[in-house]
N, C-alpha and C positions, 0 to 999 in steps of 0.2 A: 504494500500500500504506500501511497505517496503522501507526504505531509504537504498540505497546500497552504499558501499564504492567504490570510484573511482579507477580504475586501474592506474598504473604508466604511461602506454601508453597514456591513455586519458589525464592524468594530463600534460604530456609533450606536447601533441597537443594543449591543451587549454592554456598552458603557453606561446605560441609563441607571443601572443599579449600583454603580460604583461610588457615587459621591458619599463622603463621610464613612466609607467602609475601609477596613484594613484587611490584609491577608498576604499570602504568598506561600511559597514552597517551604516545607519544614526540613527538607534535605534528609529525610529518613527518620524523623521523630516518631516515637511510638505513642499512640493514643492510649488513654486510660482504659482499663478493662470495662466491658459493658456490664450493665446490671444483669443478674442471672435471668430475670424474667424476659428481657429482650432477647437474650441469646437463646433461651428455650423457645421463644415464639418463632424464631427462624427455623429451628429444627421441626417444630410442630407443623409449620406451614407446608412442609413437603408432603404431608399426609392429608391435607385439606384441599377441597376444590378451590381453584383460583384461575383467573385468566389474566395473562400479562401481555403487554405489547412491548416489543424490543426493537428500537431503532438502531440499525447498523448498516454499513455499506460493504461489509465483508462478503465477497463472493464465496459461496459454498458453505457458509456458516450454518445454513439450514440443516445440513447433515449432522452437525454437532448438537443442534437444538433438538433434532429428532431423537437422538440418543438420550437426552435429558427426559423428554416426554415419555419414552419407552420405560425409563426407570421410575419416573414419577408421573403416572398417567392422570393423576388428579389435577395437574397443573397444565393448562393449555398456554402455549407461547406463540403469539402472532409476530412473525418476523417481518419488519417493514423497512424498506430502503427509502428513507426520507431525504436522500441526497448525501453527497460526500462532504465531510468536513464542514466548510463554510456554509454550504447550502443547508445541511442539517442543523447547524447551530442557529441559523436565522429562524428556521421553523420552530426549533425548540424554544428559543427566546420568546417568539411570538405566542406560542401556546402557554408558556409559563406566565407571561404577562396577562393573557386573557383569562387565566384561571381554569382552562379546560383544553383538552386536546393533546396534552403532553403524553409521552409514553411512560410506562412504569420504569423501564430500563433503557439506557442510551449509551452508545459508544461515544467516548469523549477523548480526544487526543491529549497527551500529557501537557503539551504547551498551553492548551486552553483550559485545563482542569482548574488551576488556581483561580481563574476569573469566575467560573461557575461556583466554586467552593466559597469564595469570600462573599458572594452575593446570596449565599444560602439557597442556591438553585439546584443543588444536589444534596442528598442525605449524607450526614456524617455517619459512616458505617461503623465507626468505633462504638457507637451506642448500641450496635447489634452484634458485637463480638468480633468484628473483622480484624482487630489488631492482633488476634491470635494467629492469623495467617502469615504474619510478617516473615517468618523463617522459611516459608515455602518458596519465596520469590528471590530473584537476584536483587542484591542491595540497591542497584541503580534504579530498577523498576519500582521497588517499594518506595524509594525516596521520592518518586514523582507523584505518588498518591497520598503520602503522609504530609499533610499540609496544616500548619499552625496547630499541631497537637491532635489533629483529627485524621480520619481516613476517609477520603472522599471518592474512592473508586477502587476496583479490583484490577490489578494489572492484567492485561490480556496478551499483548505482544510487545516485543522490543525491536530495536533496530541498531544493535551495536555496529559501528562503522567498520568497513573493510574495503580493500581495493580489489574490485573485480576487473580483471585485465585480459586483453586479447593475447593469449599465450603464443598464437601463431605469429603475431607481429613482433612481440618481444624476442621470440626465438630467431626470427628472420634477421633482426638487427643485433643479435647476440647481447640482448639486454637481460639483466636479472631484475626481478621485482625490487624496486628501491626500498631500502629499509629506513632511510632518513629522508627528510625533505630536501637536503642538499643533493642527494642522489636522484630524487624525483625531478629536480630542476635540470640536472645533467641529462637524465633520460629524455626529458621533454625536448631538450636542444637536439639530441640525436634523432629523435622522431621527426622534428621539423626539418633538420638537414637532409634527411632521406626523402622527404616529400613536403614541400612548402605548404601544401594544402591540408596537411594532416596536423593533428594536435594530440597531446597526451591525454587530455580530458576536456571537459566543459565546466562552466560555472553559470548558473542561472541567475540573471539579474533580478528576478522577482522572488527568489527563494530565500527568505530570511532564515528559515529553519536550517538550511544547508550551511549558511555562514555561522549561525549559532553553534552548530555541531563542530565546525572546524575550529572555532575559538575554544570550545569545550575540550576538544581533542588536544589542543595546545596547552591545556592546563588552566584555561581562563575561567573566571567566575565574575563576569561583568554585571550580573543582576543579583541583587540580594534584598531580601525583605526581613525585617525584624519587628517583633511586636505586632500591633494591629495596623499600623499605617506608615511605618518608616521604610522607605525604599531607596536604595542606592543604585546608580547606573554609572559604571566606570568604563565605558567602551573606549574612551580616549586614553586611559592610562593603564588599563588592565594588561599585565604582562603577556597573557595568552593572546589577547587581541593584537598586541604589538608584534608578536611572533608571526601570527597569521598575516598581518599587513606586510611585513618584511618579505615573506615568501611570495605572496600573491601579487604584490606590486610588481615584482620581477616577472612572474609568469604572465601577467596581463600586459605589462609594459613591453615585453619582448614578443608578444603574440604567440606564446607557447601553449596557451589554453584558449578555447573559443568561448566567448560570451554568447551563450545560446540558451533560450528557454527550453526547459526539459519537457519530455513526454509528448512533444509534437511529432508529427510524421517525419519532419526533416531531421529531428534529433535521433529518432530511432533508425532512420536511414543511415545516418552517420555512424551510429553504433554498429549497424549491420555490415557496412561497407569497409570498416576499418579506418574511417576518417578519424574516429576517436578511439584511442588505444586503451583507455581505462575509464572506470566509473567509480568514484569515491562516494560510497553511500551506505545505507543500512542493510542489515542481514536479510531483509525481506526482498532484496533485489532479484534473487534467482528466478522466481515465478515470472517477473516481468520480462526478463531476458528470454526465458524458455518460450513464453507465449507470444512475445512480440517479434522476435527475430530467430525463429526456430532453425533457419538454415545455417546459423553459426554454431550449431552443435559440435562439440569437440574442440572449439577454438578458444574457449574461456577457461580461466583459472582464478583462484582467489588467494589473496595474500593479506597479511596484516597491514594496517595503515602505516605510512611512513611516519617516522618519529623525529622530533626536534632533538631529543637526547636519547640515543639508542639504549643507554644504560638505565634509563628511567621511562619505560614504555607507558604511554597513556592512551586512553581511548575515550570515545563519546558515543552517545546514542544519536541516531538520526531517525526520527519518527517513533511510532509506537502509540498505543492507545490503552485506555482503561475502560471499564464498564461501570457506569455510575447509576445510582437509583434516584429517581425524581420524586420530590416530596408530594407532588400531586397524586401519586399512586394511591389507590385504595387498597392495595395488597403489598405494603412495604415489606413485611417479613418474608413473603413468598418471593418478592423481587430480589431481596438480599440473598436468599437461599439459592435462587437461580444464578445470580451474578457470581456467587462464590463457587458453585459447582462448575459453571461454565469455564472458569479460569483457573481452578486449582485442582479439580478432580483429575487423576491421571488419565482416565479414559477420555475425558473431554479435551485435555491439553494435547494428547496425541492426535486426536481428531482435528483440532484446530490447525495443527502443524501439517498433517498429511492430507487433509481434505480441504482446508481453507488456505493453506500456504502461509500461515502466520509463524513468525519466528518466536520461539517460546520465551516466556518470562519466568517459568518455574525452574528451580534448581534441579528437581527430580529429572526432568526431561533433558535439561542442558548437560547433566552429568551422566545420562544414560548411555552406556557403550553402544547399544543398538542404534541410538540416534547419532552419536558422535562418529562412529566408525563405518557408517553406511556409505559406500562409494556412490557418487553421483554420475550417472552415465553421460548426461549432457556436458558435464565438466571434465570429460575425459577420464572418468573413473576416480577423480580426486575426492578424498573424504573432506568435503568443504566444511562440514559441521564441526570438525575439529578446529579449523581456523576460526569459524564464527563463534563457537563456544568459548574459545580462549579470548576472542575479542570482547565477548560479554563480560568475562571475568575481569578484564582490564579496564572497564569503564570507570572513569574518575567519579568518586562519590561527591555529593555536596552541590551539584549543579542546581540552580534555581531558575525558574522562569518568572517573569514579572506577573504581578496580579492583574496586569492589563496587557499581557503579551499579544493578545489578539489585535489590539490597536497598534502596538509596536510593529508587528509583522506587516500590517496594512500600509505603513508608510516607509517600509524598507526600500521598496522599488523607487521611491522618489528621492532617496538619499544615497545609500550605498549602491543600490541598483544602477543609478545613473553613472556612478564612477566605474562600476564593472563594465557597463555597456559602452561607455565613452572613453575608457582608458584613463580616468582621473585618479587622483591620489586617494587611496583607501583610508588612510589615517584621517584626512579631512572629512571624508564621507562618514566615517564612524562618529566623528564629533557632531556632524550635522544630524545624524540619526539620534544620537544621545540628546541633543537639544530638543528635538521634536518629542521624544519620549518623556523627558523631564517636564516639559511644558504641559503636556497632556496630563501626566500624573498629578501635577500640582493643581491643575483645574479640577480634577476629580476628588480633591481633598486629601491626597497623600502628602506626606512630608518627604520631599525629594532632596537627595544629595547627589552630586555628580562629580566626575573628575576624569 
């Protein structure tokens, strides 16, 4: 699945509930234990009649839901695709504001979850015992749903970053997968020298999430929230952001990477033809490659992300979603029980991976030899889940999204995106993005510091 940038219209709609509110990512905080009665109610709900509506855009997830209904036939789950990411959030916000029409359960990406949580538009699942699930999940995944001492979603999938590369191209040029960013720049120069029309990779001028992930992977933490309303934005001074700027100013300035919107027909054509030799993205990418450019079977391989310091490997997430419960639900205990089973039951998690193509968030599957050691025919028999599982374990803890990240992403293309597209200075562009973010946060009643 792809993480989409949010449109300004959606950002405006979602910002209506922000004034005088505080919140943000807790970076893995553990919520207090639930009252026994609430926990018992979740278990009891599995044996009682209920009907739930689940909004999700995951293709194939109906098969996993069918497994739940076979096991718990008293609960009927209606799966509805209300649109992907931004489209769904617009409809969800409208239904919540109207007081009717919202689902019981909804897929919410990690970057958007703090905003829904701080405006109390999703249920604090800690009140229903969800904090007890913490140890089932990869720390980075749990850190994205543990917000301000509560638990506002159950992790569904993750996107630890890796380098998907055209092995045929690298072999032809006698290149090894770069282990450092300095080697990545050198490889990019050799690819360009071989064919001036080719690039080592692309960067999407509209993809805030991709740049966030790159800064995270460099060890950056430019967004932080403390207490109820204090937010700091340090895109201009964050050490990780500076490392990203240094490398990508070179790559863009020397035209070694292509500023190209992702997921378009032209972009996929470039991936298929070899115009682009690598894709730096989340572990969910294999399904996209297999389904969109099937004729490249056997030409791809996977390697860890390049590092700024090979002695201190770091990684980040790119994408990933949680499943949240909406307060408007008339069957909250049943909704909580469904969300927990869907994303933590071993049968469900294996189904989400094999039948819906989601990269797991649970430790049990990430560590399962049958998962890790399975050769992937499309990737020339490589056991890619070993690389991707190790990538998950290497994700830096403590990353936080803004409690208004939806808005921040919506203005990325007008600041950093312009520099990417036009070859401008990325440092100045990050400062411009920071200024837009801090002005908006201040208007919404947060106390902003920047640097």
